N, C-alpha and C positions, 0 to 999 in steps of 0.2 A: 504493500500500500504506500501511496505517496504521503510521507509524514507531514509535509507542509500543508497538504490539502486536509489531512486529518486534524491538524492543529486548528485550521479555520472552521471545519465542521463541528469540532468539539466546542469551540466558542459559540457558534451559532445555536447548537442545540441547548447549551447551558443557558444562553440568553433567552431562548424560546421558553424552556421549562421554568426558569426562575421568574420571568415576567408573567407567565400564565399563573404561576403559583401566587404571585402577589396580587394579580388582578381578580382572579376567580376564587381563591381560597383566603386571601388577605392574611397570609401567614408569613413570618420572617424566615422562611426556609428556601434556600437556594438549591437548584437541581443541576446535575452535571453527570456525564458518563462515569460509572463506578470504576475506580482504579483497580479494585480486585478483579472485577470481571474483564477489564482491559487486559490484565496479565493472563487470566484464564483463556481468553480468546487468542492472544498472541502466542503464548508458550505451550498451551495444551491443545486447543482446537486446531490451530494452524500448524505450529511447529511439530508437536509430538504426534498428533493424529494425521498430519499431512493433508488436511483438507484445504481446498482453495478458500481464500478469505471471503469470496462472494458467498460460498456455501455457509461459512461461519456466520456471516451477516444474516443469512436466511434463518439459521437456528436462533439467533438473537430475536429476530422478528417473531417467530412462532412462540418463543418464550414470553415475549411481551404481549402477544395476543392472549396467551393463557393467563397472564397477570391481569389483563383488562377484563377477561371473563370473570375472574375471581372478584374483581371490583364491581362489575355489573350485578353479579348475584350476591353481593354484600358479604362475601366470605371474609374479605380483608377487614371490612368495617366491624364485623362480629368479633374477629380476633382481637383487634385493638381495643374495642369497647369492653372486652371481658378479661383483659390481662390484670391479674391481681396487683395490689399496691406494691408488695415486696418485689415482684419481678419488674414492675415499672421503674421503681427506684434503682433496682440492680442494673437495669438497662441504661438508665441515665448516668449512673455513676461509672458503669463499665465503659461507656463511651468516653467519659471524662478521663478515666485511667488510660484508655487507648490513645486518646489525643495527646495526653501528657507524655506518654511513652514515645510517641512519634516525635514530639517536640524535643525531648531529651536526646533521641537518636539523631535527629537532624542537626542538633547543636553539637553533637559529638560528645556529649556528657556521658552517655553510655555507649558501649560498643559490644559487638559479638565476641563471645569467648567460648571455645569448644569445651572447656572444662567446667565452667560455671554458668554457661548460657550467656550471661551478660557480665560486664565488668565496667569499672569507671574508665572514662576516656583520658586522653592526655590533657590535663587541666592547665598545662603551661602553653598550650596552643592558643594563638590569638583568636582563631575562629571559635573555639570553645568558649573562651572568655567573653567574646562579643555576644555569643548566644546567651550566656548567663546574664551578662549586663543588660541585654534586651529584655529579659524576663523581669529583672528587678526594676528597670525603668517603668515597665507597665504596672507592676504591682504597687510601686510607690506612688505613681501618678494616680492610679485608680483608687488607692486608699484616700486620696485627697479629692475624689469625685471629679477628676479630669477625664471627660469622655473620649478625648482624642489620644488617650494613652497608648493604644496599640499603634496608631499611625505614627506618633512621635517616635516610638521605639524603633519601628522599621526604618524610618528615615535616618535616625541617628546612627543605628548600627550599619546601615548601608553606606553612609558617608564615611564612617570610620573604616569600613572594609575597603572603600575606595582609596583612602589615605594609606592603607597598608598594602595596596596592590592586588586585592582580591577581586575588585570590581573594575571592569573595563568599559569605557564609553564606546558604544557602537551605533550611536545615533538615537533618534527618538521615534521617528515615523518611518514606516515602510509599507509599500503596497502589498495587499494580500495576494497569495497565489491562486490559481484556478482550482476549483473544487470538483470539476467535472470528471476527474479520474476516479473519484470514490462515490459521488452522488448517484443513486439509482442502480448501482451495480450489486444488487442483492438477488441471490439465486433462491427464489421461493420454492420452485419445483424440486431442485436438487437437494434441498434441505428438508423437504417434507417426506421423510421416510423413517421407518421403524428403527433403523440402525443408529439414527441420531437422536432417538427419544431421550436417552440419558443426558446428552448435551443440552437439549432444549429444556428438559426438566431442571437441570442445574442452573441455567440462566434464570429461569422463572423463580425457583426456590430461593436462590441467593438474593435476588432483587427483592423478593417478597419480604424476607426478614430484615435485610439491610435497610430498606427504605422505611418499612413500618417501625423498626426499632429507632431509627434516627428521628422520624416524625414524633414519636413518643418522647424521646429524650429531649429534643429541642423545645417542643411545646410545653413539656413539663417544667423545664428549667426557666422558660419565659413566664411561667405562671398562668398559662392559657388553658391547661387541662384541669378538669374538675376532679373530685375525689374518686371518681370511677375511671379516670384516665381518658375520658372523652375530651377532645379539644374542638373548638368551634370550626364549622365548615370542613369537618373531617372527610365527608364524601367527596367534596370538590377537590380536596388535596390529593386523595387517592386517584381520582380520575385524571388529574393533571399529570401525576407521576406515571400512570400507565400509558397515557396517550403520548407522553414525551418519549418513552422507551420505544413505542412503535415507530414514531417519527424518526428517532435517532438511527434505527437500523437502516432506514432508507437513505440516509445521508452519510453512512459510513462510520458510525460510532457504536460502542457497546451499550448495554442497557443503562438507561438514565435513572439515577436514584437521588433521593434527598441526601444532602451532604452534611456530615457532622461538623464541618467548619462553619456551618450556619450559626453555631453557638457563639462564634466571635461577634457576630452582629447583635445577638441577644445580650452578650456580656456588656455592650456599650449602650444598651437601652432599646434595641430593636424589638418591637412588639407587634408590628403590623406588616402588611404586604408591601409597604413602601420599601422596606429593607430588601426584599427579594427583587423588586423592580429595579432598584438602584444597582444591585449586583448584576442583573441581566444586562442593563445598559452598559455597565463597565466591561462586561464580557465582549460586547460589540465593539467598544472602544479599544480593547486590547488587541483586536484583530489588526488594527493599524498602528498600535504602539508596542508591538512585540519586542523591538530592541530595548525599549525602556523597561518593560516588565522583566526581561531577561537579565537585567543588571542587578536585580535584588538577589543576594546570596541566600542559600538555604537557612543559614543560621540567623539571618535577620528576621525571618518569620517564625523561627523556632520558639522564641520567647512568648509569642502570642499563643501558640499551641499549648505550651506549658501552663500559661495563665488560665486559658479556657478549661484545661484539665482540672485545675484547682477549683474553679467555680462549679463545675459539674459534679465532681466527686463529693462535694459538700452535701449532696442529696442523701448520702448514706446516713446522715443524722436522723432521717425520718424512719429508719428501720426499727422495728420493735425487737431489739437484740435479746430480750428476755424470752421471746417465743421462738424456739429453734425451728419450728415449721415455717416461720417467716424469714428468719435471719439466714438460715443455711442457703435457701435458694437465692436470696439477694446477694450473699457473699459469692457464691459460685458464679452467678451471672456476671457480677462485676469483675472478679479477678480473672475469669477465663477469657474475657475479650482481649486484654493485652497479652496474656500468656499464650493464647492460641493464635494471636495476631489475626483474629477474625471476629467481627461483630456477630455474624450468623451463628458460628459455633458456640459463642458465649450464650446467646439467646437460647439455642437448642438445649444446651446442658442445663441452663437455668430452668427451663420448662420441665425437663426430665427430673431434676432434683426436687422441684416443687411437687410433682405428682408422687414421687417416692416418699417425701416427708409427710404429705397429707394422707396418703393411703396407708403408710406403714404404721 
């Protein structure tokens, strides 16, 4: 696939989904192609299985159709509306731990270790120190109720990175490349066969739990969900999510899902669809400002991820730790998301543990 064209179509579908979420569901939740499913598509479906990418796009389409049918028949609505409080809190906190771990990893504070799984990174590295500095800039400014804390941190750490030679100026504006090499090249007939049922089901199932879990976590943290976990305009949000995935497959992107990074907008006061609309418009702008966006180093955004992790993990205070039938599922849901590096697996293990504790 033409990577430049995929970059543009990714921005386009993210803009479409986010703006639709803001206009029709009025929720501060941004949508974009799921990174986990991007990897599954590239390294498993295309590389390992040897399928043409056009057939892989067809599998994404049929998985999205399945998700849309679950939405039409209210299966997704029923699932979200009936999730127990302990699991809902576990999902919110688990996403927070997951985001925090990604932030620590991107900053280089933690690194992979074959003996201990993870270990502390090189704390003398200027990139690690700048990542840590970025986090504390946000935390200190936020503690003083400065809403632009995240933006200030990213700008400051990027400028410091430029002074240290990590950031290179490559211009600000560039013309977007053609997208016709990927748009419309979806093989619906070739992908509609029993041999790909497992792949199609995987795309549908992962998107189902990823998106539903993120919607629960973000709306819960924003204070939009009621005591039963229902958030306003839930049905509209689920329809936007499903339709965006179907649309994305036609323009060359993987399944579209609600993004856990939406918590960043919530952390600075985002509570309505205006947040999502602004995100969508910025995605359109980035198509022309890709050189500028590419200047921001990974550690500059790492501090924001760690900070959001702190905010979302605080939901664990709502767990009734004296009742093991509630605290055990919440704990397993929360910790297994970062430890398995999968929101979907964390949710699945949480549901299983909840059933075991309630039945046992």
